[in-house]
DODRENNU-197486 format. One record per residue (C-alpha): x, y, z; residue in three letters; residue number from 1. Coordinates in steps of 0.2 Angstrom, whole numbers, m for minus. Layout:
% residues N
<east X | north Y | up Z | resn ALA | resi NUM>
...
//
This chain:
% residues 303
<east 595 | north 610 | up 404 | resn MET | resi 1>
<east 577 | north 609 | up 406 | resn THR | resi 2>
<east 565 | north 594 | up 406 | resn LEU | resi 3>
<east 557 | north 601 | up 391 | resn GLU | resi 4>
<east 573 | north 601 | up 381 | resn ASN | resi 5>
<east 576 | north 583 | up 386 | resn LEU | resi 6>
<east 558 | north 579 | up 381 | resn TYR | resi 7>
<east 562 | north 586 | up 364 | resn TYR | resi 8>
<east 579 | north 577 | up 363 | resn PHE | resi 9>
<east 570 | north 560 | up 366 | resn ILE | resi 10>
<east 558 | north 564 | up 352 | resn SER | resi 11>
<east 572 | north 568 | up 340 | resn ILE | resi 12>
<east 581 | north 551 | up 344 | resn ILE | resi 13>
<east 565 | north 541 | up 343 | resn GLU | resi 14>
<east 560 | north 549 | up 326 | resn HIS | resi 15>
<east 578 | north 548 | up 320 | resn LYS | resi 16>
<east 575 | north 565 | up 312 | resn SER | resi 17>
<east 574 | north 583 | up 318 | resn ILE | resi 18>
<east 561 | north 587 | up 305 | resn SER | resi 19>
<east 549 | north 572 | up 309 | resn LYS | resi 20>
<east 551 | north 576 | up 328 | resn ALA | resi 21>
<east 547 | north 595 | up 324 | resn ALA | resi 22>
<east 531 | north 590 | up 315 | resn LYS | resi 23>
<east 526 | north 578 | up 329 | resn SER | resi 24>
<east 529 | north 590 | up 343 | resn GLU | resi 25>
<east 521 | north 605 | up 333 | resn HIS | resi 26>
<east 537 | north 615 | up 335 | resn ILE | resi 27>
<east 549 | north 623 | up 321 | resn SER | resi 28>
<east 564 | north 613 | up 315 | resn GLN | resi 29>
<east 575 | north 628 | up 319 | resn SER | resi 30>
<east 569 | north 628 | up 337 | resn ALA | resi 31>
<east 573 | north 609 | up 339 | resn LEU | resi 32>
<east 590 | north 612 | up 331 | resn THR | resi 33>
<east 593 | north 626 | up 345 | resn GLN | resi 34>
<east 588 | north 613 | up 358 | resn VAL | resi 35>
<east 601 | north 601 | up 352 | resn VAL | resi 36>
<east 614 | north 615 | up 351 | resn ASN | resi 37>
<east 610 | north 621 | up 369 | resn ARG | resi 38>
<east 612 | north 603 | up 376 | resn LEU | resi 39>
<east 628 | north 600 | up 366 | resn GLU | resi 40>
<east 635 | north 616 | up 373 | resn SER | resi 41>
<east 630 | north 612 | up 391 | resn GLU | resi 42>
<east 637 | north 594 | up 390 | resn PHE | resi 43>
<east 653 | north 599 | up 380 | resn HIS | resi 44>
<east 651 | north 585 | up 368 | resn CYS | resi 45>
<east 642 | north 580 | up 351 | resn GLU | resi 46>
<east 625 | north 572 | up 354 | resn LEU | resi 47>
<east 620 | north 568 | up 336 | resn LEU | resi 48>
<east 628 | north 562 | up 320 | resn SER | resi 49>
<east 619 | north 567 | up 304 | resn ARG | resi 50>
<east 618 | north 558 | up 287 | resn ASN | resi 51>
<east 606 | north 558 | up 272 | resn ASN | resi 52>
<east 593 | north 547 | up 281 | resn LYS | resi 53>
<east 592 | north 558 | up 297 | resn GLY | resi 54>
<east 601 | north 558 | up 313 | resn VAL | resi 55>
<east 608 | north 545 | up 325 | resn LEU | resi 56>
<east 614 | north 547 | up 343 | resn PRO | resi 57>
<east 633 | north 547 | up 346 | resn THR | resi 58>
<east 639 | north 537 | up 361 | resn PRO | resi 59>
<east 637 | north 552 | up 371 | resn SER | resi 60>
<east 619 | north 555 | up 364 | resn GLY | resi 61>
<east 614 | north 538 | up 368 | resn SER | resi 62>
<east 619 | north 540 | up 386 | resn LEU | resi 63>
<east 610 | north 557 | up 387 | resn VAL | resi 64>
<east 595 | north 548 | up 379 | resn TYR | resi 65>
<east 594 | north 535 | up 392 | resn GLU | resi 66>
<east 596 | north 547 | up 407 | resn TYR | resi 67>
<east 583 | north 559 | up 399 | resn ALA | resi 68>
<east 570 | north 545 | up 398 | resn LYS | resi 69>
<east 572 | north 541 | up 416 | resn ASP | resi 70>
<east 571 | north 560 | up 421 | resn MET | resi 71>
<east 556 | north 563 | up 411 | resn VAL | resi 72>
<east 547 | north 547 | up 417 | resn SER | resi 73>
<east 551 | north 552 | up 435 | resn LEU | resi 74>
<east 544 | north 569 | up 432 | resn ASN | resi 75>
<east 528 | north 562 | up 425 | resn ASP | resi 76>
<east 527 | north 549 | up 439 | resn SER | resi 77>
<east 528 | north 563 | up 452 | resn LEU | resi 78>
<east 515 | north 573 | up 444 | resn LYS | resi 79>
<east 503 | north 558 | up 443 | resn SER | resi 80>
<east 506 | north 553 | up 461 | resn ARG | resi 81>
<east 503 | north 571 | up 467 | resn LEU | resi 82>
<east 487 | north 573 | up 457 | resn ILE | resi 83>
<east 481 | north 556 | up 464 | resn CYS | resi 84>
<east 486 | north 561 | up 482 | resn LEU | resi 85>
<east 476 | north 577 | up 481 | resn ASN | resi 86>
<east 461 | north 567 | up 475 | resn GLU | resi 87>
<east 462 | north 556 | up 490 | resn GLY | resi 88>
<east 468 | north 540 | up 482 | resn CYS | resi 89>
<east 485 | north 531 | up 479 | resn SER | resi 90>
<east 493 | north 527 | up 463 | resn ILE | resi 91>
<east 503 | north 511 | up 460 | resn ILE | resi 92>
<east 514 | north 507 | up 445 | resn TYR | resi 93>
<east 516 | north 489 | up 441 | resn LEU | resi 94>
<east 527 | north 483 | up 427 | resn LYS | resi 95>
<east 526 | north 465 | up 421 | resn PRO | resi 96>
<east 539 | north 459 | up 409 | resn CYS | resi 97>
<east 535 | north 458 | up 390 | resn CYS | resi 98>
<east 531 | north 440 | up 390 | resn SER | resi 99>
<east 517 | north 441 | up 403 | resn MET | resi 100>
<east 500 | north 435 | up 395 | resn ASP | resi 101>
<east 483 | north 443 | up 394 | resn ASN | resi 102>
<east 475 | north 432 | up 407 | resn GLN | resi 103>
<east 487 | north 434 | up 421 | resn PHE | resi 104>
<east 488 | north 453 | up 422 | resn ILE | resi 105>
<east 469 | north 455 | up 422 | resn PRO | resi 106>
<east 467 | north 443 | up 436 | resn THR | resi 107>
<east 479 | north 453 | up 446 | resn LEU | resi 108>
<east 471 | north 469 | up 442 | resn MET | resi 109>
<east 454 | north 463 | up 447 | resn TYR | resi 110>
<east 460 | north 456 | up 463 | resn GLN | resi 111>
<east 470 | north 472 | up 468 | resn LEU | resi 112>
<east 456 | north 484 | up 463 | resn GLN | resi 113>
<east 443 | north 474 | up 473 | resn SER | resi 114>
<east 454 | north 474 | up 489 | resn GLU | resi 115>
<east 460 | north 492 | up 487 | resn TYR | resi 116>
<east 445 | north 502 | up 478 | resn PRO | resi 117>
<east 454 | north 519 | up 481 | resn ASN | resi 118>
<east 470 | north 514 | up 473 | resn MET | resi 119>
<east 473 | north 518 | up 455 | resn LYS | resi 120>
<east 483 | north 504 | up 446 | resn LEU | resi 121>
<east 494 | north 509 | up 431 | resn THR | resi 122>
<east 501 | north 494 | up 421 | resn ILE | resi 123>
<east 515 | north 495 | up 408 | resn GLN | resi 124>
<east 524 | north 481 | up 400 | resn PHE | resi 125>
<east 543 | north 483 | up 399 | resn ASP | resi 126>
<east 560 | north 474 | up 399 | resn LYS | resi 127>
<east 567 | north 467 | up 415 | resn LYS | resi 128>
<east 582 | north 478 | up 416 | resn ASP | resi 129>
<east 572 | north 494 | up 414 | resn LYS | resi 130>
<east 559 | north 489 | up 427 | resn THR | resi 131>
<east 573 | north 485 | up 440 | resn MET | resi 132>
<east 581 | north 502 | up 437 | resn SER | resi 133>
<east 564 | north 511 | up 439 | resn GLU | resi 134>
<east 560 | north 502 | up 455 | resn ILE | resi 135>
<east 577 | north 508 | up 462 | resn GLN | resi 136>
<east 573 | north 526 | up 456 | resn LEU | resi 137>
<east 555 | north 525 | up 464 | resn GLY | resi 138>
<east 547 | north 527 | up 447 | resn ILE | resi 139>
<east 539 | north 510 | up 447 | resn THR | resi 140>
<east 532 | north 501 | up 463 | resn ASP | resi 141>
<east 532 | north 483 | up 458 | resn PHE | resi 142>
<east 539 | north 472 | up 444 | resn GLY | resi 143>
<east 535 | north 455 | up 438 | resn ILE | resi 144>
<east 549 | north 447 | up 429 | resn VAL | resi 145>
<east 555 | north 430 | up 423 | resn MET | resi 146>
<east 573 | north 422 | up 424 | resn GLY | resi 147>
<east 589 | north 427 | up 433 | resn SER | resi 148>
<east 590 | north 444 | up 442 | resn THR | resi 149>
<east 605 | north 453 | up 449 | resn GLN | resi 150>
<east 605 | north 455 | up 468 | resn LYS | resi 151>
<east 603 | north 474 | up 472 | resn ILE | resi 152>
<east 604 | north 483 | up 488 | resn ASP | resi 153>
<east 587 | north 490 | up 494 | resn ASP | resi 154>
<east 577 | north 478 | up 482 | resn ILE | resi 155>
<east 567 | north 463 | up 487 | resn ASP | resi 156>
<east 565 | north 448 | up 475 | resn ILE | resi 157>
<east 551 | north 436 | up 479 | resn ASP | resi 158>
<east 549 | north 420 | up 469 | resn ILE | resi 159>
<east 531 | north 417 | up 466 | resn ILE | resi 160>
<east 532 | north 401 | up 455 | resn GLY | resi 161>
<east 540 | north 393 | up 440 | resn PHE | resi 162>
<east 535 | north 393 | up 422 | resn GLU | resi 163>
<east 539 | north 380 | up 409 | resn GLU | resi 164>
<east 545 | north 386 | up 392 | resn ILE | resi 165>
<east 538 | north 374 | up 379 | resn VAL | resi 166>
<east 540 | north 372 | up 360 | resn LEU | resi 167>
<east 524 | north 377 | up 353 | resn VAL | resi 168>
<east 517 | north 372 | up 336 | resn ALA | resi 169>
<east 501 | north 371 | up 326 | resn ASN | resi 170>
<east 491 | north 356 | up 330 | resn SER | resi 171>
<east 492 | north 351 | up 312 | resn SER | resi 172>
<east 511 | north 348 | up 312 | resn LEU | resi 173>
<east 513 | north 329 | up 310 | resn LYS | resi 174>
<east 526 | north 328 | up 324 | resn VAL | resi 175>
<east 525 | north 326 | up 343 | resn ASN | resi 176>
<east 543 | north 324 | up 348 | resn GLN | resi 177>
<east 560 | north 329 | up 342 | resn LEU | resi 178>
<east 578 | north 328 | up 346 | resn SER | resi 179>
<east 588 | north 343 | up 348 | resn VAL | resi 180>
<east 597 | north 339 | up 332 | resn ASN | resi 181>
<east 581 | north 340 | up 322 | resn ASP | resi 182>
<east 577 | north 358 | up 327 | resn LEU | resi 183>
<east 588 | north 364 | up 313 | resn SER | resi 184>
<east 575 | north 357 | up 300 | resn LYS | resi 185>
<east 561 | north 369 | up 307 | resn TYR | resi 186>
<east 557 | north 387 | up 306 | resn LYS | resi 187>
<east 559 | north 393 | up 324 | resn ILE | resi 188>
<east 553 | north 410 | up 329 | resn ILE | resi 189>
<east 562 | north 419 | up 343 | resn ASP | resi 190>
<east 553 | north 430 | up 355 | resn PHE | resi 191>
<east 565 | north 445 | up 355 | resn SER | resi 192>
<east 559 | north 454 | up 371 | resn LEU | resi 193>
<east 565 | north 442 | up 383 | resn THR | resi 194>
<east 581 | north 436 | up 390 | resn SER | resi 195>
<east 577 | north 417 | up 391 | resn TYR | resi 196>
<east 580 | north 414 | up 373 | resn MET | resi 197>
<east 599 | north 417 | up 376 | resn ASN | resi 198>
<east 598 | north 403 | up 389 | resn ASP | resi 199>
<east 589 | north 391 | up 377 | resn ILE | resi 200>
<east 601 | north 395 | up 363 | resn HIS | resi 201>
<east 616 | north 390 | up 374 | resn GLN | resi 202>
<east 607 | north 374 | up 381 | resn LYS | resi 203>
<east 602 | north 368 | up 363 | resn ILE | resi 204>
<east 620 | north 372 | up 356 | resn GLU | resi 205>
<east 627 | north 362 | up 371 | resn ALA | resi 206>
<east 616 | north 347 | up 366 | resn LEU | resi 207>
<east 618 | north 348 | up 348 | resn THR | resi 208>
<east 629 | north 335 | up 339 | resn SER | resi 209>
<east 645 | north 343 | up 332 | resn PRO | resi 210>
<east 640 | north 335 | up 315 | resn LYS | resi 211>
<east 626 | north 347 | up 314 | resn ILE | resi 212>
<east 635 | north 362 | up 307 | resn SER | resi 213>
<east 620 | north 374 | up 306 | resn GLN | resi 214>
<east 616 | north 373 | up 325 | resn GLY | resi 215>
<east 602 | north 383 | up 332 | resn TYR | resi 216>
<east 598 | north 397 | up 320 | resn VAL | resi 217>
<east 581 | north 406 | up 322 | resn PRO | resi 218>
<east 570 | north 409 | up 307 | resn PHE | resi 219>
<east 565 | north 426 | up 313 | resn MET | resi 220>
<east 564 | north 436 | up 329 | resn SER | resi 221>
<east 548 | north 445 | up 334 | resn ILE | resi 222>
<east 545 | north 457 | up 349 | resn ASP | resi 223>
<east 526 | north 452 | up 351 | resn SER | resi 224>
<east 519 | north 435 | up 358 | resn ILE | resi 225>
<east 503 | north 439 | up 349 | resn SER | resi 226>
<east 512 | north 441 | up 332 | resn SER | resi 227>
<east 521 | north 424 | up 336 | resn ILE | resi 228>
<east 505 | north 415 | up 340 | resn LYS | resi 229>
<east 497 | north 422 | up 324 | resn SER | resi 230>
<east 511 | north 415 | up 314 | resn LEU | resi 231>
<east 510 | north 398 | up 322 | resn ILE | resi 232>
<east 491 | north 398 | up 319 | resn LYS | resi 233>
<east 494 | north 400 | up 301 | resn ASN | resi 234>
<east 508 | north 386 | up 301 | resn ASN | resi 235>
<east 522 | north 398 | up 298 | resn PHE | resi 236>
<east 534 | north 392 | up 311 | resn GLY | resi 237>
<east 536 | north 385 | up 329 | resn ILE | resi 238>
<east 542 | north 394 | up 344 | resn SER | resi 239>
<east 548 | north 393 | up 362 | resn PHE | resi 240>
<east 535 | north 401 | up 373 | resn LEU | resi 241>
<east 530 | north 402 | up 392 | resn PRO | resi 242>
<east 517 | north 389 | up 393 | resn LYS | resi 243>
<east 504 | north 400 | up 402 | resn TYR | resi 244>
<east 504 | north 412 | up 387 | resn THR | resi 245>
<east 496 | north 398 | up 376 | resn VAL | resi 246>
<east 485 | north 390 | up 388 | resn THR | resi 247>
<east 469 | north 394 | up 378 | resn VAL | resi 248>
<east 476 | north 388 | up 362 | resn GLU | resi 249>
<east 482 | north 372 | up 370 | resn LEU | resi 250>
<east 465 | north 369 | up 378 | resn ASP | resi 251>
<east 456 | north 372 | up 362 | resn SER | resi 252>
<east 469 | north 360 | up 353 | resn GLU | resi 253>
<east 473 | north 374 | up 341 | resn LEU | resi 254>
<east 491 | north 372 | up 346 | resn PHE | resi 255>
<east 501 | north 358 | up 354 | resn LYS | resi 256>
<east 517 | north 356 | up 363 | resn VAL | resi 257>
<east 532 | north 347 | up 354 | resn ILE | resi 258>
<east 542 | north 337 | up 367 | resn GLN | resi 259>
<east 561 | north 338 | up 364 | resn ILE | resi 260>
<east 572 | north 323 | up 370 | resn ASN | resi 261>
<east 582 | north 327 | up 386 | resn ASP | resi 262>
<east 577 | north 345 | up 386 | resn PHE | resi 263>
<east 566 | north 354 | up 399 | resn THR | resi 264>
<east 567 | north 372 | up 404 | resn TYR | resi 265>
<east 559 | north 381 | up 418 | resn LYS | resi 266>
<east 560 | north 399 | up 423 | resn LEU | resi 267>
<east 557 | north 407 | up 440 | resn PRO | resi 268>
<east 544 | north 420 | up 441 | resn VAL | resi 269>
<east 548 | north 434 | up 453 | resn LYS | resi 270>
<east 540 | north 450 | up 460 | resn ILE | resi 271>
<east 552 | north 464 | up 463 | resn ILE | resi 272>
<east 550 | north 479 | up 474 | resn SER | resi 273>
<east 559 | north 490 | up 486 | resn LYS | resi 274>
<east 563 | north 482 | up 503 | resn ARG | resi 275>
<east 549 | north 480 | up 515 | resn ASP | resi 276>
<east 556 | north 492 | up 527 | resn ASP | resi 277>
<east 557 | north 505 | up 514 | resn LEU | resi 278>
<east 539 | north 503 | up 508 | resn LEU | resi 279>
<east 524 | north 513 | up 515 | resn PRO | resi 280>
<east 511 | north 502 | up 524 | resn GLU | resi 281>
<east 499 | north 502 | up 509 | resn LEU | resi 282>
<east 513 | north 496 | up 497 | resn ASN | resi 283>
<east 518 | north 482 | up 510 | resn ARG | resi 284>
<east 499 | north 476 | up 510 | resn ASN | resi 285>
<east 498 | north 477 | up 491 | resn ILE | resi 286>
<east 514 | north 467 | up 489 | resn LYS | resi 287>
<east 507 | north 453 | up 500 | resn LYS | resi 288>
<east 491 | north 453 | up 490 | resn SER | resi 289>
<east 501 | north 453 | up 474 | resn LEU | resi 290>
<east 512 | north 438 | up 479 | resn ILE | resi 291>
<east 497 | north 428 | up 486 | resn LYS | resi 292>
<east 486 | north 431 | up 470 | resn THR | resi 293>
<east 501 | north 428 | up 458 | resn SER | resi 294>
<east 506 | north 411 | up 467 | resn LYS | resi 295>
<east 488 | north 405 | up 466 | resn LYS | resi 296>
<east 487 | north 409 | up 447 | resn TYR | resi 297>
<east 503 | north 401 | up 443 | resn LEU | resi 298>
<east 499 | north 386 | up 453 | resn LEU | resi 299>
<east 482 | north 384 | up 445 | resn ASP | resi 300>
<east 490 | north 386 | up 427 | resn SER | resi 301>
<east 501 | north 372 | up 430 | resn MET | resi 302>
<east 488 | north 359 | up 434 | resn ARG | resi 303>
//
């Protein structure tokens, strides 16, 4: 097994096709087929199932795919860190969760780069579980996540504030307050790349009258806050979003918050990293700056 073979296997899974992966990677289809055959022979199991539309991973293939992504990512991280070290600088990997907005992150970047000019800051938005896993592996240095987190040995979790999740609508919508039972009358757009929607679903279901048979059924689920805001701007629905992600639209009165009777929902915002005693001195200092700047931003955004 080589990293190159794992890289090609990842490409096959993500393209759902050996021929499309071959074209993307500028390699022959037969060569990629041999890669799969070698991996299957080495792991003693079938990794792909084939149909008329292409290929899909078997359960074993899905497991190999997840591990392969971590191994390739770890290798890329190592190369980047070594290059940066040889150039006399440090590289820090920061992963905010997918719901972090476009104002919070630039504020952090500016502050950290000002304090540490020889540091190269790499930011990539990702899901909470993957960020936690990569911090354990040493691929990622810091994560910023929202909501509940599992306690893990060697991982520090620092709460930097709380963020209110609000029901956002176009300002032209002629309603300012709803009951939980009224929600079924509106087109609600779910943000699919976050875990807080599951908690909101359960809380709404618990408050909904048994006479409302439909309950909470989202109109659609979308993995981009920008896309959701575009739909709201065009009056195509309403959505539960972190309040700080729509600060500009609320201040300009393009959007408004619809109050729900007897319903509030706040999420803790957390910075996660390796334990302080496992961090090099530079990372400990960066962590202090990260926490200080984040707390100030979240406090200011709530005023």
